[in-house]
VODO-636574 format. One record per residue (C-alpha): residue number from 1; residue in three letters; chain; x, y, z. Coordinates in Angstrom, 2 decimals. Example, Ala and Ser with C-alpha at 12.3 -4.5 7.8 and 13.67 -1.06 7.14 Angstrom:
2
<1; 'ALA'; 'A'; <12.30; -4.50; 7.80>>
<2; 'SER'; 'A'; <13.67; -1.06; 7.14>>
This chain:
423
<1; 'UNK'; 'A'; <93.08; 118.86; 112.42>>
<2; 'UNK'; 'A'; <95.46; 117.50; 115.04>>
<3; 'UNK'; 'A'; <97.84; 120.07; 116.54>>
<4; 'UNK'; 'A'; <101.45; 119.86; 115.39>>
<5; 'UNK'; 'A'; <104.71; 120.71; 117.12>>
<6; 'UNK'; 'A'; <108.36; 120.84; 116.07>>
<7; 'UNK'; 'A'; <110.79; 118.40; 117.63>>
<8; 'UNK'; 'A'; <114.51; 117.71; 117.24>>
<9; 'UNK'; 'A'; <115.17; 114.51; 115.33>>
<10; 'UNK'; 'A'; <117.45; 113.40; 118.16>>
<11; 'UNK'; 'A'; <114.46; 113.50; 120.54>>
<12; 'UNK'; 'A'; <112.14; 111.32; 118.45>>
<13; 'UNK'; 'A'; <110.69; 108.19; 120.08>>
<14; 'UNK'; 'A'; <108.87; 105.11; 118.91>>
<15; 'UNK'; 'A'; <105.13; 105.83; 118.79>>
<16; 'UNK'; 'A'; <105.39; 109.48; 117.68>>
<17; 'UNK'; 'A'; <103.31; 110.43; 114.64>>
<18; 'UNK'; 'A'; <105.54; 112.56; 112.45>>
<19; 'UNK'; 'A'; <105.34; 114.53; 109.20>>
<20; 'UNK'; 'A'; <108.35; 114.64; 106.86>>
<21; 'UNK'; 'A'; <108.67; 117.75; 104.70>>
<22; 'UNK'; 'A'; <111.02; 116.03; 102.24>>
<23; 'UNK'; 'A'; <108.55; 114.81; 99.67>>
<24; 'UNK'; 'A'; <107.65; 111.18; 99.04>>
<25; 'UNK'; 'A'; <110.54; 110.46; 96.66>>
<26; 'UNK'; 'A'; <113.27; 111.67; 99.01>>
<27; 'UNK'; 'A'; <112.83; 109.16; 101.83>>
<28; 'UNK'; 'A'; <112.38; 105.37; 102.01>>
<29; 'UNK'; 'A'; <109.18; 105.29; 104.09>>
<30; 'UNK'; 'A'; <105.82; 104.26; 102.56>>
<31; 'UNK'; 'A'; <104.27; 107.60; 103.55>>
<32; 'UNK'; 'A'; <105.45; 111.11; 104.40>>
<33; 'UNK'; 'A'; <103.26; 111.15; 107.53>>
<34; 'UNK'; 'A'; <103.34; 108.09; 109.77>>
<35; 'UNK'; 'A'; <103.72; 106.74; 113.29>>
<36; 'UNK'; 'A'; <107.26; 105.61; 114.14>>
<37; 'UNK'; 'A'; <107.06; 101.90; 114.71>>
<38; 'UNK'; 'A'; <110.57; 100.74; 115.55>>
<39; 'UNK'; 'A'; <114.08; 101.71; 116.58>>
<40; 'UNK'; 'A'; <115.23; 100.84; 113.05>>
<41; 'UNK'; 'A'; <113.01; 103.61; 111.69>>
<42; 'UNK'; 'A'; <114.57; 106.03; 114.17>>
<43; 'UNK'; 'A'; <118.02; 105.16; 112.83>>
<44; 'UNK'; 'A'; <116.88; 105.85; 109.25>>
<45; 'UNK'; 'A'; <115.24; 109.14; 110.27>>
<46; 'UNK'; 'A'; <118.46; 110.34; 111.86>>
<47; 'UNK'; 'A'; <120.30; 109.63; 108.61>>
<48; 'UNK'; 'A'; <118.06; 111.86; 106.49>>
<49; 'UNK'; 'A'; <119.94; 115.03; 107.42>>
<50; 'UNK'; 'A'; <116.98; 116.75; 109.10>>
<51; 'UNK'; 'A'; <117.39; 118.70; 112.32>>
<52; 'UNK'; 'A'; <113.71; 118.92; 113.19>>
<53; 'UNK'; 'A'; <110.41; 117.41; 112.04>>
<54; 'UNK'; 'A'; <106.76; 118.11; 112.74>>
<55; 'UNK'; 'A'; <104.86; 115.71; 114.98>>
<56; 'UNK'; 'A'; <101.25; 115.37; 116.16>>
<57; 'UNK'; 'A'; <100.94; 114.49; 119.87>>
<58; 'UNK'; 'A'; <97.23; 113.65; 119.49>>
<59; 'UNK'; 'A'; <97.97; 111.03; 116.83>>
<60; 'UNK'; 'A'; <100.91; 109.54; 118.69>>
<61; 'UNK'; 'A'; <100.90; 106.40; 120.84>>
<62; 'UNK'; 'A'; <103.80; 106.78; 123.24>>
<63; 'UNK'; 'A'; <104.46; 104.05; 125.75>>
<64; 'UNK'; 'A'; <105.19; 105.12; 129.35>>
<65; 'UNK'; 'A'; <108.89; 105.17; 130.12>>
<66; 'UNK'; 'A'; <108.46; 104.06; 133.73>>
<67; 'UNK'; 'A'; <105.95; 102.13; 135.81>>
<68; 'UNK'; 'A'; <103.75; 99.20; 134.85>>
<69; 'UNK'; 'A'; <102.45; 98.90; 131.32>>
<70; 'UNK'; 'A'; <99.17; 100.70; 130.86>>
<71; 'UNK'; 'A'; <96.28; 99.88; 128.60>>
<72; 'UNK'; 'A'; <96.22; 102.50; 125.78>>
<73; 'UNK'; 'A'; <92.48; 103.02; 126.30>>
<74; 'UNK'; 'A'; <92.90; 103.53; 130.04>>
<75; 'UNK'; 'A'; <90.87; 100.40; 130.80>>
<76; 'UNK'; 'A'; <92.07; 97.89; 133.34>>
<77; 'UNK'; 'A'; <93.21; 94.64; 131.81>>
<78; 'UNK'; 'A'; <90.80; 91.80; 132.17>>
<79; 'UNK'; 'A'; <92.32; 88.76; 133.90>>
<80; 'UNK'; 'A'; <92.97; 85.85; 131.54>>
<81; 'UNK'; 'A'; <89.89; 83.68; 131.17>>
<82; 'UNK'; 'A'; <87.53; 86.37; 132.47>>
<83; 'UNK'; 'A'; <86.23; 87.34; 129.02>>
<84; 'UNK'; 'A'; <83.35; 85.25; 127.73>>
<85; 'UNK'; 'A'; <83.72; 83.62; 124.28>>
<86; 'UNK'; 'A'; <81.22; 85.98; 122.63>>
<87; 'UNK'; 'A'; <83.21; 89.01; 123.77>>
<88; 'UNK'; 'A'; <86.45; 87.41; 122.59>>
<89; 'UNK'; 'A'; <84.95; 86.97; 119.11>>
<90; 'UNK'; 'A'; <83.65; 90.56; 119.12>>
<91; 'UNK'; 'A'; <87.03; 91.85; 120.23>>
<92; 'UNK'; 'A'; <88.82; 89.83; 117.54>>
<93; 'UNK'; 'A'; <86.39; 91.21; 114.96>>
<94; 'UNK'; 'A'; <87.07; 94.79; 116.05>>
<95; 'UNK'; 'A'; <90.82; 94.24; 115.90>>
<96; 'UNK'; 'A'; <90.60; 92.58; 112.47>>
<97; 'UNK'; 'A'; <88.46; 95.46; 111.20>>
<98; 'UNK'; 'A'; <90.97; 97.98; 112.53>>
<99; 'UNK'; 'A'; <93.86; 96.24; 110.79>>
<100; 'UNK'; 'A'; <91.86; 95.98; 107.59>>
<101; 'UNK'; 'A'; <91.05; 99.70; 107.61>>
<102; 'UNK'; 'A'; <94.67; 100.59; 108.35>>
<103; 'UNK'; 'A'; <95.88; 98.45; 105.43>>
<104; 'UNK'; 'A'; <93.45; 100.10; 103.01>>
<105; 'UNK'; 'A'; <94.20; 103.56; 104.39>>
<106; 'UNK'; 'A'; <97.93; 103.00; 103.89>>
<107; 'UNK'; 'A'; <97.44; 101.89; 100.27>>
<108; 'UNK'; 'A'; <95.20; 104.86; 99.48>>
<109; 'UNK'; 'A'; <97.56; 107.36; 101.10>>
<110; 'UNK'; 'A'; <100.48; 105.93; 99.13>>
<111; 'UNK'; 'A'; <98.42; 106.13; 95.96>>
<112; 'UNK'; 'A'; <97.54; 109.78; 96.57>>
<113; 'UNK'; 'A'; <101.18; 110.74; 97.14>>
<114; 'UNK'; 'A'; <102.33; 108.84; 94.06>>
<115; 'UNK'; 'A'; <99.51; 110.28; 91.93>>
<116; 'UNK'; 'A'; <100.38; 113.80; 93.00>>
<117; 'UNK'; 'A'; <104.04; 113.18; 92.17>>
<118; 'UNK'; 'A'; <103.01; 111.86; 88.73>>
<119; 'UNK'; 'A'; <100.88; 114.94; 88.05>>
<120; 'UNK'; 'A'; <103.68; 117.27; 89.15>>
<121; 'UNK'; 'A'; <106.05; 115.40; 86.85>>
<122; 'UNK'; 'A'; <103.88; 115.93; 83.77>>
<123; 'UNK'; 'A'; <103.30; 119.65; 84.37>>
<124; 'UNK'; 'A'; <106.67; 120.64; 82.92>>
<125; 'UNK'; 'A'; <107.02; 117.95; 80.25>>
<126; 'UNK'; 'A'; <106.91; 120.41; 77.33>>
<127; 'UNK'; 'A'; <108.76; 123.37; 78.91>>
<128; 'UNK'; 'A'; <111.27; 121.52; 81.08>>
<129; 'UNK'; 'A'; <111.86; 118.08; 79.57>>
<130; 'UNK'; 'A'; <115.09; 117.33; 81.41>>
<131; 'UNK'; 'A'; <113.47; 118.07; 84.77>>
<132; 'UNK'; 'A'; <110.50; 115.88; 83.81>>
<133; 'UNK'; 'A'; <112.83; 113.02; 82.96>>
<134; 'UNK'; 'A'; <114.62; 113.33; 86.29>>
<135; 'UNK'; 'A'; <111.30; 113.36; 88.14>>
<136; 'UNK'; 'A'; <110.13; 110.29; 86.24>>
<137; 'UNK'; 'A'; <113.29; 108.39; 87.09>>
<138; 'UNK'; 'A'; <113.09; 109.51; 90.71>>
<139; 'UNK'; 'A'; <109.43; 108.51; 91.09>>
<140; 'UNK'; 'A'; <110.06; 105.16; 89.41>>
<141; 'UNK'; 'A'; <113.07; 104.53; 91.65>>
<142; 'UNK'; 'A'; <111.02; 105.39; 94.74>>
<143; 'UNK'; 'A'; <108.17; 103.08; 93.71>>
<144; 'UNK'; 'A'; <110.60; 100.23; 93.03>>
<145; 'UNK'; 'A'; <112.41; 100.71; 96.35>>
<146; 'UNK'; 'A'; <109.15; 100.68; 98.29>>
<147; 'UNK'; 'A'; <107.96; 97.61; 96.36>>
<148; 'UNK'; 'A'; <111.14; 95.65; 96.94>>
<149; 'UNK'; 'A'; <110.89; 96.39; 100.64>>
<150; 'UNK'; 'A'; <107.54; 94.58; 100.80>>
<151; 'UNK'; 'A'; <108.72; 91.07; 99.94>>
<152; 'UNK'; 'A'; <105.78; 89.17; 98.40>>
<153; 'UNK'; 'A'; <103.31; 91.63; 96.87>>
<154; 'UNK'; 'A'; <99.88; 91.78; 95.30>>
<155; 'UNK'; 'A'; <97.51; 94.39; 93.92>>
<156; 'UNK'; 'A'; <94.92; 95.99; 96.19>>
<157; 'UNK'; 'A'; <91.73; 97.53; 94.84>>
<158; 'UNK'; 'A'; <91.22; 101.08; 96.11>>
<159; 'UNK'; 'A'; <88.01; 102.97; 96.78>>
<160; 'UNK'; 'A'; <86.17; 104.91; 94.09>>
<161; 'UNK'; 'A'; <87.47; 108.21; 95.45>>
<162; 'UNK'; 'A'; <91.10; 107.19; 94.96>>
<163; 'UNK'; 'A'; <90.43; 106.25; 91.35>>
<164; 'UNK'; 'A'; <89.08; 109.70; 90.49>>
<165; 'UNK'; 'A'; <92.49; 111.35; 90.68>>
<166; 'UNK'; 'A'; <94.17; 112.68; 87.56>>
<167; 'UNK'; 'A'; <96.81; 110.39; 86.15>>
<168; 'UNK'; 'A'; <95.10; 107.20; 87.32>>
<169; 'UNK'; 'A'; <95.78; 105.45; 84.00>>
<170; 'UNK'; 'A'; <99.48; 106.31; 84.01>>
<171; 'UNK'; 'A'; <99.85; 105.16; 87.60>>
<172; 'UNK'; 'A'; <97.84; 101.97; 87.08>>
<173; 'UNK'; 'A'; <99.95; 101.04; 84.05>>
<174; 'UNK'; 'A'; <103.16; 101.79; 85.93>>
<175; 'UNK'; 'A'; <102.29; 99.84; 89.08>>
<176; 'UNK'; 'A'; <100.97; 96.79; 87.24>>
<177; 'UNK'; 'A'; <103.94; 96.84; 84.84>>
<178; 'UNK'; 'A'; <106.35; 96.96; 87.77>>
<179; 'UNK'; 'A'; <104.57; 94.08; 89.46>>
<180; 'UNK'; 'A'; <104.71; 92.04; 86.24>>
<181; 'UNK'; 'A'; <108.36; 92.96; 85.73>>
<182; 'UNK'; 'A'; <109.15; 91.83; 89.25>>
<183; 'UNK'; 'A'; <107.23; 88.59; 88.70>>
<184; 'UNK'; 'A'; <109.37; 87.69; 85.66>>
<185; 'UNK'; 'A'; <112.60; 88.44; 87.51>>
<186; 'UNK'; 'A'; <113.68; 91.95; 86.46>>
<187; 'UNK'; 'A'; <116.27; 93.55; 88.74>>
<188; 'UNK'; 'A'; <116.02; 96.89; 90.51>>
<189; 'UNK'; 'A'; <117.73; 98.96; 87.78>>
<190; 'UNK'; 'A'; <115.65; 97.31; 85.05>>
<191; 'UNK'; 'A'; <112.44; 97.92; 87.00>>
<192; 'UNK'; 'A'; <113.36; 101.59; 87.39>>
<193; 'UNK'; 'A'; <113.83; 101.97; 83.62>>
<194; 'UNK'; 'A'; <110.56; 100.14; 83.01>>
<195; 'UNK'; 'A'; <108.77; 102.37; 85.53>>
<196; 'UNK'; 'A'; <110.11; 105.63; 84.07>>
<197; 'UNK'; 'A'; <108.94; 104.63; 80.60>>
<198; 'UNK'; 'A'; <105.54; 103.49; 81.88>>
<199; 'UNK'; 'A'; <104.97; 106.75; 83.77>>
<200; 'UNK'; 'A'; <105.61; 108.71; 80.56>>
<201; 'UNK'; 'A'; <104.14; 106.30; 78.02>>
<202; 'UNK'; 'A'; <101.28; 108.69; 77.14>>
<203; 'UNK'; 'A'; <103.26; 111.94; 77.41>>
<204; 'UNK'; 'A'; <102.60; 112.62; 73.71>>
<205; 'UNK'; 'A'; <98.91; 113.18; 74.45>>
<206; 'UNK'; 'A'; <99.90; 116.52; 75.96>>
<207; 'UNK'; 'A'; <100.54; 117.66; 72.38>>
<208; 'UNK'; 'A'; <97.04; 116.71; 71.17>>
<209; 'UNK'; 'A'; <93.77; 118.61; 71.40>>
<210; 'UNK'; 'A'; <91.74; 117.48; 74.39>>
<211; 'UNK'; 'A'; <89.17; 115.66; 72.25>>
<212; 'UNK'; 'A'; <91.88; 113.45; 70.76>>
<213; 'UNK'; 'A'; <93.52; 112.47; 74.05>>
<214; 'UNK'; 'A'; <91.15; 109.58; 74.58>>
<215; 'UNK'; 'A'; <90.58; 106.95; 71.96>>
<216; 'UNK'; 'A'; <86.82; 106.80; 71.37>>
<217; 'UNK'; 'A'; <84.96; 104.16; 69.40>>
<218; 'UNK'; 'A'; <83.19; 106.94; 67.48>>
<219; 'UNK'; 'A'; <86.36; 108.49; 65.99>>
<220; 'UNK'; 'A'; <86.48; 108.71; 62.22>>
<221; 'UNK'; 'A'; <89.50; 107.20; 60.40>>
<222; 'UNK'; 'A'; <91.16; 110.64; 60.04>>
<223; 'UNK'; 'A'; <90.58; 111.29; 63.75>>
<224; 'UNK'; 'A'; <92.06; 107.91; 64.65>>
<225; 'UNK'; 'A'; <95.14; 108.89; 62.67>>
<226; 'UNK'; 'A'; <95.40; 112.10; 64.70>>
<227; 'UNK'; 'A'; <95.03; 110.14; 67.94>>
<228; 'UNK'; 'A'; <97.77; 107.73; 66.89>>
<229; 'UNK'; 'A'; <100.18; 110.65; 66.48>>
<230; 'UNK'; 'A'; <100.53; 110.78; 70.26>>
<231; 'UNK'; 'A'; <103.08; 107.96; 70.12>>
<232; 'UNK'; 'A'; <105.48; 109.78; 67.77>>
<233; 'UNK'; 'A'; <104.87; 113.06; 69.59>>
<234; 'UNK'; 'A'; <105.67; 111.33; 72.88>>
<235; 'UNK'; 'A'; <108.87; 109.82; 71.51>>
<236; 'UNK'; 'A'; <109.97; 113.27; 70.31>>
<237; 'UNK'; 'A'; <109.10; 114.92; 73.63>>
<238; 'UNK'; 'A'; <111.02; 112.25; 75.53>>
<239; 'UNK'; 'A'; <114.26; 112.51; 73.54>>
<240; 'UNK'; 'A'; <115.68; 115.47; 75.56>>
<241; 'UNK'; 'A'; <114.54; 114.02; 78.91>>
<242; 'UNK'; 'A'; <117.74; 112.11; 79.62>>
<243; 'UNK'; 'A'; <115.97; 108.74; 79.76>>
<244; 'UNK'; 'A'; <117.57; 105.38; 79.04>>
<245; 'UNK'; 'A'; <117.12; 103.68; 75.67>>
<246; 'UNK'; 'A'; <114.83; 101.15; 77.35>>
<247; 'UNK'; 'A'; <112.53; 103.85; 78.76>>
<248; 'UNK'; 'A'; <112.43; 105.62; 75.38>>
<249; 'UNK'; 'A'; <111.50; 102.33; 73.70>>
<250; 'UNK'; 'A'; <108.53; 101.94; 76.03>>
<251; 'UNK'; 'A'; <107.20; 105.36; 75.00>>
<252; 'UNK'; 'A'; <107.78; 104.71; 71.28>>
<253; 'UNK'; 'A'; <106.39; 101.15; 71.20>>
<254; 'UNK'; 'A'; <103.61; 100.92; 73.78>>
<255; 'UNK'; 'A'; <100.94; 100.53; 71.05>>
<256; 'UNK'; 'A'; <102.83; 98.00; 68.92>>
<257; 'UNK'; 'A'; <101.67; 94.37; 68.80>>
<258; 'UNK'; 'A'; <103.60; 91.14; 68.55>>
<259; 'UNK'; 'A'; <101.81; 90.25; 65.30>>
<260; 'UNK'; 'A'; <102.66; 93.55; 63.59>>
<261; 'UNK'; 'A'; <99.13; 95.00; 63.76>>
<262; 'UNK'; 'A'; <99.99; 97.81; 66.19>>
<263; 'UNK'; 'A'; <101.04; 101.40; 65.51>>
<264; 'UNK'; 'A'; <102.82; 103.57; 64.55>>
<265; 'UNK'; 'A'; <105.46; 101.32; 62.91>>
<266; 'UNK'; 'A'; <103.72; 97.91; 62.79>>
<267; 'UNK'; 'A'; <106.82; 96.16; 64.07>>
<268; 'UNK'; 'A'; <106.78; 92.51; 65.13>>
<269; 'UNK'; 'A'; <107.18; 91.21; 68.64>>
<270; 'UNK'; 'A'; <110.83; 90.27; 68.31>>
<271; 'UNK'; 'A'; <111.56; 93.86; 67.25>>
<272; 'UNK'; 'A'; <109.87; 95.31; 70.32>>
<273; 'UNK'; 'A'; <111.88; 96.06; 73.43>>
<274; 'UNK'; 'A'; <110.99; 93.57; 76.21>>
<275; 'UNK'; 'A'; <109.86; 96.44; 78.46>>
<276; 'UNK'; 'A'; <107.61; 97.79; 75.70>>
<277; 'UNK'; 'A'; <105.98; 94.36; 75.44>>
<278; 'UNK'; 'A'; <105.12; 94.58; 79.15>>
<279; 'UNK'; 'A'; <103.65; 98.08; 78.94>>
<280; 'UNK'; 'A'; <101.72; 97.32; 75.72>>
<281; 'UNK'; 'A'; <100.04; 94.40; 77.48>>
<282; 'UNK'; 'A'; <99.23; 96.29; 80.69>>
<283; 'UNK'; 'A'; <98.15; 99.41; 78.79>>
<284; 'UNK'; 'A'; <95.57; 97.36; 76.89>>
<285; 'UNK'; 'A'; <94.24; 95.78; 80.09>>
<286; 'UNK'; 'A'; <93.76; 99.13; 81.83>>
<287; 'UNK'; 'A'; <92.24; 100.62; 78.69>>
<288; 'UNK'; 'A'; <89.58; 97.91; 78.72>>
<289; 'UNK'; 'A'; <88.85; 98.30; 82.44>>
<290; 'UNK'; 'A'; <89.04; 102.11; 82.46>>
<291; 'UNK'; 'A'; <87.87; 103.09; 78.96>>
<292; 'UNK'; 'A'; <87.67; 106.69; 77.75>>
<293; 'UNK'; 'A'; <84.32; 108.44; 77.81>>
<294; 'UNK'; 'A'; <82.02; 106.60; 75.43>>
<295; 'UNK'; 'A'; <84.06; 103.40; 75.41>>
<296; 'UNK'; 'A'; <82.68; 100.07; 76.56>>
<297; 'UNK'; 'A'; <83.49; 99.23; 80.16>>
<298; 'UNK'; 'A'; <84.87; 95.72; 80.68>>
<299; 'UNK'; 'A'; <85.14; 94.03; 84.03>>
<300; 'UNK'; 'A'; <88.71; 92.92; 84.91>>
<301; 'UNK'; 'A'; <87.65; 89.30; 84.39>>
<302; 'UNK'; 'A'; <86.19; 90.15; 80.97>>
<303; 'UNK'; 'A'; <89.31; 92.10; 80.04>>
<304; 'UNK'; 'A'; <91.59; 89.16; 80.79>>
<305; 'UNK'; 'A'; <89.30; 86.73; 78.98>>
<306; 'UNK'; 'A'; <89.14; 88.99; 75.92>>
<307; 'UNK'; 'A'; <92.90; 89.46; 75.79>>
<308; 'UNK'; 'A'; <93.44; 85.72; 76.08>>
<309; 'UNK'; 'A'; <90.76; 84.65; 73.61>>
<310; 'UNK'; 'A'; <91.02; 87.34; 70.95>>
<311; 'UNK'; 'A'; <94.42; 88.87; 71.38>>
<312; 'UNK'; 'A'; <96.85; 86.05; 72.09>>
<313; 'UNK'; 'A'; <98.69; 86.77; 68.85>>
<314; 'UNK'; 'A'; <99.03; 90.44; 69.81>>
<315; 'UNK'; 'A'; <101.07; 89.85; 72.93>>
<316; 'UNK'; 'A'; <104.15; 87.97; 73.98>>
<317; 'UNK'; 'A'; <102.68; 84.59; 74.95>>
<318; 'UNK'; 'A'; <105.01; 84.07; 77.92>>
<319; 'UNK'; 'A'; <104.22; 87.55; 79.25>>
<320; 'UNK'; 'A'; <100.47; 87.09; 78.79>>
<321; 'UNK'; 'A'; <100.51; 83.83; 80.73>>
<322; 'UNK'; 'A'; <102.60; 85.42; 83.50>>
<323; 'UNK'; 'A'; <100.21; 88.38; 83.58>>
<324; 'UNK'; 'A'; <97.14; 86.17; 83.96>>
<325; 'UNK'; 'A'; <98.82; 84.18; 86.74>>
<326; 'UNK'; 'A'; <99.74; 87.42; 88.51>>
<327; 'UNK'; 'A'; <96.35; 89.09; 88.16>>
<328; 'UNK'; 'A'; <94.45; 85.93; 89.02>>
<329; 'UNK'; 'A'; <91.51; 84.49; 87.17>>
<330; 'UNK'; 'A'; <89.40; 87.06; 89.03>>
<331; 'UNK'; 'A'; <91.45; 90.29; 89.23>>
<332; 'UNK'; 'A'; <90.77; 92.98; 91.84>>
<333; 'UNK'; 'A'; <87.55; 94.80; 91.02>>
<334; 'UNK'; 'A'; <85.73; 91.70; 89.79>>
<335; 'UNK'; 'A'; <82.16; 91.21; 91.04>>
<336; 'UNK'; 'A'; <81.54; 87.50; 91.67>>
<337; 'UNK'; 'A'; <79.06; 85.02; 93.04>>
<338; 'UNK'; 'A'; <80.42; 82.47; 95.49>>
<339; 'UNK'; 'A'; <79.57; 78.77; 95.53>>
<340; 'UNK'; 'A'; <77.28; 79.35; 98.52>>
<341; 'UNK'; 'A'; <75.32; 81.89; 96.38>>
<342; 'UNK'; 'A'; <76.55; 84.98; 98.22>>
<343; 'UNK'; 'A'; <77.83; 87.94; 96.20>>
<344; 'UNK'; 'A'; <81.28; 89.43; 96.67>>
<345; 'UNK'; 'A'; <83.83; 91.91; 95.31>>
<346; 'UNK'; 'A'; <87.42; 90.77; 94.73>>
<347; 'UNK'; 'A'; <89.80; 93.22; 96.42>>
<348; 'UNK'; 'A'; <93.18; 91.43; 96.27>>
<349; 'UNK'; 'A'; <94.59; 88.47; 94.36>>
<350; 'UNK'; 'A'; <96.37; 85.39; 95.60>>
<351; 'UNK'; 'A'; <99.37; 84.92; 93.26>>
<352; 'UNK'; 'A'; <99.89; 81.33; 94.44>>
<353; 'UNK'; 'A'; <96.23; 80.26; 94.25>>
<354; 'UNK'; 'A'; <94.54; 82.52; 91.65>>
<355; 'UNK'; 'A'; <91.12; 80.93; 92.22>>
<356; 'UNK'; 'A'; <91.25; 81.89; 95.92>>
<357; 'UNK'; 'A'; <91.44; 85.70; 96.15>>
<358; 'UNK'; 'A'; <90.44; 87.96; 99.03>>
<359; 'UNK'; 'A'; <86.86; 89.14; 98.73>>
<360; 'UNK'; 'A'; <84.45; 91.53; 100.39>>
<361; 'UNK'; 'A'; <81.25; 89.52; 100.93>>
<362; 'UNK'; 'A'; <77.70; 90.84; 100.94>>
<363; 'UNK'; 'A'; <76.43; 90.04; 104.44>>
<364; 'UNK'; 'A'; <73.04; 91.75; 104.97>>
<365; 'UNK'; 'A'; <73.23; 91.22; 108.74>>
<366; 'UNK'; 'A'; <76.61; 93.03; 108.96>>
<367; 'UNK'; 'A'; <76.86; 96.78; 108.25>>
<368; 'UNK'; 'A'; <78.94; 97.46; 105.15>>
<369; 'UNK'; 'A'; <81.29; 99.64; 107.21>>
<370; 'UNK'; 'A'; <82.08; 96.63; 109.42>>
<371; 'UNK'; 'A'; <82.40; 93.95; 106.73>>
<372; 'UNK'; 'A'; <85.57; 91.89; 106.88>>
<373; 'UNK'; 'A'; <87.55; 90.64; 103.94>>
<374; 'UNK'; 'A'; <87.36; 86.90; 103.47>>
<375; 'UNK'; 'A'; <90.46; 85.02; 102.34>>
<376; 'UNK'; 'A'; <89.11; 82.18; 100.20>>
<377; 'UNK'; 'A'; <92.39; 80.32; 100.65>>
<378; 'UNK'; 'A'; <91.29; 79.66; 104.22>>
<379; 'UNK'; 'A'; <87.88; 78.36; 103.09>>
<380; 'UNK'; 'A'; <88.43; 74.90; 101.50>>
<381; 'UNK'; 'A'; <84.71; 74.38; 100.79>>
<382; 'UNK'; 'A'; <84.06; 77.86; 99.40>>
<383; 'UNK'; 'A'; <84.98; 79.18; 95.98>>
<384; 'UNK'; 'A'; <83.84; 81.41; 93.14>>
<385; 'UNK'; 'A'; <81.02; 80.15; 90.94>>
<386; 'UNK'; 'A'; <81.00; 82.91; 88.31>>
<387; 'UNK'; 'A'; <82.05; 86.43; 87.49>>
<388; 'UNK'; 'A'; <79.35; 89.08; 87.07>>
<389; 'UNK'; 'A'; <79.02; 92.48; 85.50>>
<390; 'UNK'; 'A'; <78.22; 95.06; 88.21>>
<391; 'UNK'; 'A'; <74.85; 95.69; 86.54>>
<392; 'UNK'; 'A'; <73.93; 92.03; 87.10>>
<393; 'UNK'; 'A'; <74.32; 92.23; 90.88>>
<394; 'UNK'; 'A'; <71.09; 92.39; 92.90>>
<395; 'UNK'; 'A'; <70.46; 95.97; 93.99>>
<396; 'UNK'; 'A'; <71.08; 95.24; 97.67>>
<397; 'UNK'; 'A'; <74.43; 93.57; 96.92>>
<398; 'UNK'; 'A'; <75.43; 96.36; 94.54>>
<399; 'UNK'; 'A'; <74.65; 99.02; 97.15>>
<400; 'UNK'; 'A'; <76.62; 97.08; 99.77>>
<401; 'UNK'; 'A'; <79.68; 96.17; 97.70>>
<402; 'UNK'; 'A'; <79.82; 99.39; 95.63>>
<403; 'UNK'; 'A'; <81.62; 97.93; 92.57>>
<404; 'UNK'; 'A'; <83.92; 100.51; 91.01>>
<405; 'UNK'; 'A'; <83.15; 102.18; 87.70>>
<406; 'UNK'; 'A'; <86.79; 103.32; 87.52>>
<407; 'UNK'; 'A'; <89.48; 101.03; 88.88>>
<408; 'UNK'; 'A'; <92.59; 102.14; 90.75>>
<409; 'UNK'; 'A'; <95.18; 99.86; 92.32>>
<410; 'UNK'; 'A'; <98.14; 100.06; 94.61>>
<411; 'UNK'; 'A'; <100.67; 97.46; 95.69>>
<412; 'UNK'; 'A'; <100.62; 96.01; 99.18>>
<413; 'UNK'; 'A'; <102.50; 93.21; 100.97>>
<414; 'UNK'; 'A'; <100.77; 89.92; 100.21>>
<415; 'UNK'; 'A'; <100.43; 89.16; 103.91>>
<416; 'UNK'; 'A'; <98.98; 92.57; 104.78>>
<417; 'UNK'; 'A'; <95.38; 92.77; 105.93>>
<418; 'UNK'; 'A'; <93.11; 91.25; 108.49>>
<419; 'UNK'; 'A'; <91.76; 87.75; 108.59>>
<420; 'UNK'; 'A'; <88.24; 87.08; 109.85>>
<421; 'UNK'; 'A'; <88.26; 85.67; 113.38>>
<422; 'UNK'; 'A'; <87.23; 82.08; 113.87>>
<423; 'UNK'; 'A'; <83.62; 81.73; 115.00>>
């Protein structure tokens, strides 16, 4: 572990790697530990009311204050034109790989902090409902503020390890609901109410026995009835939490359907709160992609196709179309075969061109640890031929791409990530 020191906030400089002890929801930065990248960040840090922070000299990249600029690796700069083309390509590849790893690392670190905050929030839901409500609103507000600071956004598939954390379903539903809400034009306050309700949509499951907390295909009709009680139990738990009427509606209606076939009240779509319609749609998608133990696993592509083909009457048609446009025809996590016969894993969507996502391509001659993401938007002659179930991938491609059995997402700026260098 890198050594840490204390430093006065007034003495901070660009390039220092610092650790904020405020908690993720009490500052506007994407992470609580990060390298200061600009003078603007210094201004914000000095407005947080802290006198000192921790910093890690070994992780910092301070520029010299005097003298000629030095190469950070201590290597003399090569005169322009002295590098041969092959080395230029190799150097561009290394830089692209570094940026790619940093982008993924940032998303996963943000996910871990948000997941921990979500778990902490639920711990006191029964004993301290008002505190839980305040934490839900605070976490939702923080997620919305960080999202709005990104400009154009998309979903980024995370590694298998990130998806193993408790509360992955709640966080997936919240993040995707917020992204859909933003796509249809909801404002900051509306998104915060939507997010608070989404974070707590399954809070009623805390009142059920463990075996009823996941909806299994093998449940008997009486057991299904017990499972369905989690909605009314959640609505009752949420009443003293100090949530808005919109957030409470999300919790009470997240299993209702537009055609009146949902539960517990079988209300029609026009009777559902607009935010509940969003969460009901997203909740179903994540339930198909991340089913409970014993449930059938659907690929993201299959989940979207099933919802469109079999469930169009269940969901608000305008919302469903917006959701499919946002997620892309091939959502993150989809295993695909490209038109040149190579196999790939979709890791991020392209909201403007849904048939041209970013993919990780199986390249046997390139180590998996050095594989670059390919932006299909930059490849006019290359596209996706078909979507595959992970089990249908050749063993070598499956080992290389490592398709996820549990999906976890986080939001990243649409422009974030490395592009493969021209060869």
